[in-house]
C-alpha positions as CSV (number, residue, x, y, z in Angstrom):
1,M,87.6,59.1,139.1
2,I,88.4,62.7,139.5
3,W,88.6,63.6,143.2
4,Y,87.0,67.1,143.0
5,P,87.9,70.2,145.4
6,Y,85.8,71.1,148.3
7,E,83.5,68.3,148.1
8,Q,82.3,65.2,149.9
9,L,82.5,63.0,147.0
10,K,79.8,60.4,148.0
11,T,77.1,63.0,148.4
12,M,78.2,65.4,145.8
13,K,76.1,66.5,143.0
14,T,77.0,66.0,139.4
15,P,79.4,68.8,138.2
16,Y,78.2,70.4,135.3
17,K,80.2,69.4,131.7
18,I,81.6,72.2,130.0
19,I,82.2,71.5,126.2
20,D,83.0,74.8,125.0
21,A,83.8,78.6,126.5
22,E,84.3,82.0,124.7
23,G,83.4,85.7,126.3
24,V,82.0,85.3,129.6
25,Y,80.2,82.2,128.6
26,L,80.4,78.6,129.4
27,Y,78.7,76.0,127.0
28,T,77.3,72.8,128.6
29,E,75.3,70.2,126.1
30,D,72.1,72.2,126.9
31,A,73.1,75.4,128.0
32,K,74.7,78.8,127.7
33,L,75.9,80.2,131.4
34,I,77.6,83.3,132.0
35,D,80.1,83.0,134.2
36,S,79.8,85.2,137.3
37,V,82.7,84.0,139.1
38,S,85.3,83.9,136.4
39,S,86.4,80.5,137.3
40,W,87.5,81.1,141.0
41,W,87.9,84.8,139.9
42,S,90.8,84.6,137.5
43,V,89.4,84.8,133.8
44,I,89.2,88.6,133.6
45,H,89.3,88.6,130.1
46,G,86.6,86.3,129.3
47,Y,87.4,82.7,127.6
48,K,89.0,82.0,124.1
49,N,90.5,85.5,124.0
50,P,92.6,85.6,120.9
51,V,95.5,87.8,122.1
52,L,95.9,85.0,124.9
53,N,95.4,82.3,122.8
54,N,98.2,83.7,120.1
55,A,100.5,84.2,123.1
56,I,100.1,80.3,123.8
57,I,100.6,79.2,120.4
58,E,103.5,81.4,119.4
59,Q,105.3,80.4,122.4
60,T,104.6,76.7,122.2
61,E,106.1,77.0,118.7
62,K,109.2,78.0,120.2
63,F,109.2,75.5,123.4
64,A,106.6,75.1,126.1
65,H,108.9,74.7,129.4
66,V,112.2,74.6,130.6
67,M,113.6,74.9,134.3
68,L,115.0,77.9,135.7
69,G,117.6,76.1,137.3
70,G,120.7,77.0,135.4
71,L,118.4,78.2,132.5
72,T,116.7,81.1,131.6
73,H,114.6,82.8,128.8
74,D,113.0,85.9,127.2
75,P,109.3,85.6,128.4
76,V,110.6,85.2,131.7
77,Q,112.6,88.0,131.7
78,N,110.5,89.9,130.0
79,L,107.6,89.7,132.3
80,S,110.2,90.2,135.5
81,D,111.0,93.3,133.8
82,K,107.4,94.4,133.2
83,L,106.3,93.6,136.9
84,A,109.1,95.7,138.1
85,E,108.2,98.6,136.0
86,W,104.6,98.3,136.5
87,L,104.2,97.6,140.2
88,P,104.4,100.2,142.6
89,G,107.4,101.3,144.9
90,D,110.6,98.9,144.7
91,L,108.5,95.7,144.5
92,D,111.3,94.7,141.7
93,Y,112.3,91.0,142.6
94,C,110.4,88.2,141.3
95,F,110.3,84.9,142.3
96,F,107.7,82.5,140.4
97,S,105.6,79.6,141.6
98,D,102.9,77.5,139.9
99,S,100.0,78.5,142.1
100,G,99.0,81.5,144.4
101,S,99.2,79.0,147.5
102,V,103.0,78.2,146.7
103,G,103.4,81.8,146.2
104,V,102.0,82.4,149.9
105,E,104.2,79.9,151.0
106,V,107.2,81.6,149.5
107,S,106.5,84.8,150.6
108,L,106.1,83.4,154.4
109,K,109.6,81.4,153.9
110,M,111.1,84.5,152.8
111,A,109.8,86.5,155.5
112,L,111.0,84.0,158.4
113,Q,114.6,83.5,156.4
114,Y,115.1,87.1,156.1
115,Y,115.5,87.5,159.5
116,V,117.4,84.3,160.0
117,N,119.8,85.7,157.8
118,K,120.0,88.8,160.0
119,G,120.9,86.5,163.1
120,D,117.7,87.0,164.5
121,L,115.9,83.6,165.6
122,K,113.3,85.1,167.8
123,R,110.9,86.2,165.0
124,T,109.4,83.1,164.2
125,K,105.6,84.4,164.6
126,V,103.4,85.8,161.8
127,L,100.3,88.1,162.5
128,A,97.3,87.6,160.3
129,L,93.4,88.1,159.9
130,T,90.6,86.2,161.5
131,H,88.7,84.8,158.5
132,A,91.9,84.8,156.4
133,Y,92.2,82.5,153.7
134,H,95.6,82.0,151.8
135,G,95.5,78.8,150.3
136,D,95.6,75.1,151.2
137,T,99.3,73.9,151.5
138,F,100.3,73.7,155.1
139,K,101.9,77.1,156.1
140,A,99.3,79.1,154.1
141,M,96.4,76.9,155.9
142,E,98.2,77.9,159.1
143,V,98.0,81.6,158.5
144,G,94.5,81.0,157.5
145,D,91.5,81.1,159.8
146,D,88.8,79.1,158.5
147,E,87.7,75.9,160.0
148,D,85.3,75.1,157.3
149,Y,88.5,74.4,155.0
150,H,91.1,73.8,157.5
151,F,89.8,71.8,160.2
152,I,92.2,69.0,159.5
153,L,94.9,71.4,161.7
154,E,92.8,70.5,164.6
155,A,95.1,67.3,164.7
156,Y,98.1,69.6,165.7
157,G,96.4,71.3,168.3
158,E,96.5,75.1,168.7
159,K,98.7,77.0,166.4
160,K,101.7,78.4,168.1
161,D,103.3,80.5,165.6
162,C,100.7,82.4,164.1
163,I,98.3,85.0,165.8
164,H,95.1,86.3,164.1
165,I,93.4,89.7,164.6
166,P,90.0,91.2,163.3
167,T,90.3,94.0,161.0
168,E,90.2,96.6,163.7
169,I,93.2,99.2,164.5
170,P,92.9,98.7,168.2
171,A,93.3,95.0,167.8
172,L,96.4,95.8,165.4
173,E,98.1,98.0,167.8
174,E,97.5,95.7,170.8
175,A,99.2,92.6,168.8
176,F,102.1,94.6,167.8
177,R,102.8,95.7,171.4
178,K,102.6,92.4,172.5
179,Y,104.3,90.5,169.9
180,H,106.4,92.8,168.3
181,E,109.6,91.1,169.0
182,E,108.7,87.8,167.9
183,L,106.9,88.6,164.6
184,N,108.6,88.2,161.1
185,C,105.6,89.2,159.0
186,F,101.8,90.5,159.1
187,I,100.1,88.9,155.9
188,V,96.8,90.1,154.8
189,E,94.3,90.2,152.0
190,P,94.1,93.6,151.4
191,L,90.7,95.3,151.6
192,L,88.4,92.0,150.7
193,Q,88.9,88.9,152.3
194,G,87.7,86.1,149.5
195,A,87.0,82.6,150.8
196,G,86.5,83.9,154.1
197,G,83.4,85.3,152.9
198,M,84.1,88.2,150.8
199,R,84.6,90.5,154.0
200,M,85.4,93.8,153.4
201,Y,87.2,96.6,155.5
202,D,88.8,100.0,155.4
203,V,92.2,101.2,154.1
204,S,93.2,103.1,157.0
205,F,93.5,99.7,158.8
206,L,96.2,98.9,156.3
207,R,98.0,102.3,156.5
208,R,98.4,101.8,160.6
209,A,99.4,98.3,159.9
210,R,102.2,100.0,157.3
211,E,103.4,102.3,160.2
212,L,103.5,99.7,162.9
213,C,105.3,97.2,160.6
214,D,108.0,100.2,160.0
215,E,107.9,101.2,163.7
216,Y,109.1,97.6,165.0
217,G,110.7,96.3,162.0
218,V,108.0,93.9,160.8
219,L,107.8,92.7,157.1
220,L,104.2,93.5,155.6
221,I,102.9,90.9,153.0
222,F,100.1,91.5,150.6
223,D,98.3,88.3,149.5
224,E,96.6,90.0,146.0
225,V,96.0,86.8,144.6
226,A,92.8,87.3,144.4
227,T,92.4,91.0,144.8
228,G,95.3,91.7,142.4
229,F,94.5,93.5,139.0
230,G,91.3,95.5,139.7
231,R,89.1,93.6,141.8
232,T,88.6,96.0,144.6
233,G,88.7,98.8,142.5
234,N,92.1,99.5,142.6
235,R,94.6,98.2,140.1
236,F,96.3,96.8,143.3
237,V,96.0,97.7,146.8
238,A,99.7,97.9,147.0
239,D,99.2,101.1,144.9
240,L,97.6,102.5,148.1
241,V,99.8,101.1,150.7
242,L,103.2,99.6,149.8
243,P,103.6,96.1,151.1
244,D,107.6,94.7,151.4
245,I,106.3,91.5,149.8
246,L,103.5,91.0,147.1
247,V,101.9,87.9,145.9
248,L,100.0,87.6,142.8
249,G,98.2,84.9,141.2
250,K,95.0,83.9,139.3
251,A,94.4,87.1,136.9
252,L,98.2,87.1,136.5
253,T,97.9,85.1,133.6
254,G,94.1,85.8,132.6
255,G,92.9,82.2,133.8
256,Y,94.7,80.5,131.3
257,I,97.4,78.6,133.3
258,G,98.1,78.3,136.7
259,H,101.2,80.7,137.6
260,A,101.8,83.0,140.5
261,V,104.6,85.4,141.4
262,T,105.9,86.8,144.9
263,V,107.6,90.1,144.4
264,A,109.9,91.3,146.9
265,N,111.1,94.8,147.6
266,H,114.7,95.7,147.8
267,K,115.2,95.5,151.6
268,V,114.2,91.7,151.7
269,F,115.8,90.6,148.6
270,N,119.2,92.4,150.0
271,G,118.9,90.5,153.3
272,F,119.3,87.1,150.7
273,W,122.3,88.8,148.8
274,S,125.7,87.3,150.1
275,D,128.4,85.2,149.3
276,A,127.0,82.6,151.9
277,P,125.6,80.0,150.4
278,E,123.3,79.1,153.2
279,K,121.5,82.6,152.9
280,A,120.1,81.7,149.4
281,L,116.6,81.4,149.3
282,M,116.4,77.5,148.8
283,H,113.1,77.2,147.0
284,G,112.2,76.1,143.5
285,P,108.9,74.8,141.9
286,T,109.3,73.0,138.8
287,F,107.3,75.0,136.5
288,M,108.2,78.6,137.9
289,G,108.5,81.0,135.2
290,N,107.0,78.7,132.9
291,A,107.5,80.0,129.3
292,L,103.7,79.8,128.1
293,A,102.5,81.2,131.5
294,C,104.9,84.0,131.6
295,S,104.2,84.8,127.7
296,V,100.3,84.8,128.2
297,A,101.0,86.8,131.6
298,L,102.8,89.6,129.3
299,K,99.5,89.6,126.9
300,S,97.3,89.8,129.7
301,I,98.8,92.6,131.4
302,E,98.8,94.4,128.1
303,L,95.1,93.7,127.6
304,F,94.8,95.4,131.0
305,E,96.7,98.3,130.2
306,N,95.4,99.2,127.0
307,G,91.7,98.1,127.3
308,N,90.7,100.8,129.9
309,Y,89.9,98.1,132.5
310,M,90.1,100.2,135.4
311,E,87.1,102.1,133.9
312,R,85.1,98.8,133.2
313,I,85.6,98.1,136.6
314,K,84.3,101.2,137.8
315,H,81.3,100.7,135.4
316,I,80.8,97.1,136.8
317,E,81.0,98.6,140.6
318,E,78.7,101.8,139.9
319,V,76.0,99.3,138.0
320,T,76.1,96.7,140.8
321,K,75.6,99.5,143.5
322,R,72.9,100.9,141.5
323,E,70.9,97.4,141.1
324,M,71.8,96.0,144.4
325,G,72.6,98.7,146.9
326,G,69.0,99.1,147.9
327,F,68.0,95.9,147.5
328,S,66.8,93.7,150.9
329,A,64.9,90.7,151.4
330,P,64.0,88.7,154.6
331,G,67.0,86.4,155.3
332,I,69.8,88.5,154.3
333,K,72.3,89.9,156.6
334,E,74.1,92.2,154.3
335,I,75.0,93.1,150.9
336,R,78.4,94.0,150.0
337,I,79.8,95.6,146.9
338,M,83.6,96.7,146.3
339,G,85.2,97.0,142.6
340,G,84.2,94.0,140.6
341,C,82.7,92.1,143.4
342,V,79.5,91.5,145.3
343,C,78.6,89.4,148.1
344,I,75.2,88.6,149.8
345,E,75.8,87.2,153.1
346,V,72.5,85.3,154.6
347,Y,71.9,84.4,158.2
348,D,71.2,80.8,157.2
349,S,73.0,78.9,154.6
350,G,69.8,77.1,153.9
351,D,68.4,80.0,152.6
352,I,70.7,80.0,149.5
353,K,70.9,76.0,149.2
354,G,69.4,75.3,145.6
355,Y,70.6,78.6,144.0
356,Q,73.3,77.2,141.7
357,Q,70.8,75.0,139.9
358,F,68.2,78.1,139.8
359,A,70.8,80.2,138.3
360,Y,72.0,77.7,135.9
361,E,68.2,77.3,134.7
362,R,68.3,81.1,134.0
363,G,71.6,81.0,132.1
364,V,74.0,81.8,134.8
365,F,77.0,79.9,136.5
366,S,77.4,80.6,140.2
367,R,79.0,78.7,143.1
368,P,77.8,79.9,146.2
369,F,79.7,78.8,149.6
370,L,78.5,78.5,153.1
371,N,76.3,81.7,153.8
372,Y,77.5,83.7,150.7
373,M,76.3,84.4,147.4
374,Y,78.5,86.5,145.2
375,A,79.7,87.5,142.0
376,M,83.0,88.5,140.4
377,V,82.4,88.7,136.7
378,P,85.0,88.8,134.0
379,Y,85.9,92.5,133.3
380,V,85.1,92.0,129.8
381,I,81.4,91.4,130.8
382,N,78.2,93.7,129.0
383,D,75.6,95.7,130.8
384,E,73.3,93.3,129.6
385,Q,75.1,90.2,130.8
386,L,75.8,92.2,133.9
387,L,72.2,92.8,134.6
388,K,71.4,89.0,133.9
389,V,74.0,88.2,136.9
390,L,72.4,90.7,139.3
391,N,68.4,90.0,138.6
392,T,69.1,86.3,139.0
393,M,70.5,86.8,142.4
394,K,67.7,89.3,143.2
395,E,65.0,86.9,141.6
396,W,66.2,84.1,144.2
397,F,65.1,86.0,147.0
398,A,61.9,87.0,145.6
399,K,60.5,83.7,144.5
């Protein structure tokens, strides 16, 4: 029996069975569905993309995977070189892993050990945001702040090593004033908090965070697993405010294979560069730097660069704002739009119960959660398909 995610299996509805997928469409035996959530926000180029398919096939004919322990290969070297060239500032050092959650774990371990390597054992605390979501592994859950996902941590009692603050500059300044000697890092989903409710905030908060991290010697981590590759309307939020450590996943491989990368700047990397073996980062996921994943990631970046994707995302945002910006209905608390994301928050989760099946019957796959109905469409979507997604959302509230 399959153990499905985020579900009480005893009461869950039968999932839709996909038998094929191409472009923005998922196919069941009786339906053709626009995937309005891009398979958890990762399939930015659509399904069955011939360029990405060929990248996988060509690499498979050589080898699918070798460990990075004592071995290396061209795909991982080429992807590391490309990311160092492509990412802003001095984000040059790539540590690969097999999921965004593990990539976050690596970043937090990196930040803690950076100070341990310097002999500073007091900096054991992490600053994070309220409503944060960074994954479901244990340290990622600790820096998260969503009881709907991570209530299991209540078994451990109060979180002692993580402080959560709202996205308000006075709260930020107060946290640094109070805890700066104990903080090793401040981790954020920049501009857009995904699973915490598609919450959006202003870049001024991040700019002030960068200033305070510099002032007090705290590392700034951007978890761009969800926000990277254009989702906020920026290529990366790191292009606006430069972090010390950047975590990427999801769209890194165009949604083809689970893979992530934790990218450190020179300051962080140099904290591990030593003749002392105990100062090495002792971490090594089996499938880090997987050759298939690296090969498809390189082609995914190439498609992003050469396909005018930032203009596509701008157009998606413009159409979404035109269609949804003035929309209102009883029960709607707020409509939020940023880049390739739109979210309708309702007061009562019962107001969107049944929407998934409603959308299915109209040719759209959606997966609302809690009080949030949202869309994060593939960037290859055309206007007709996008309007169908948006109109389906509006039709639900008009019924």
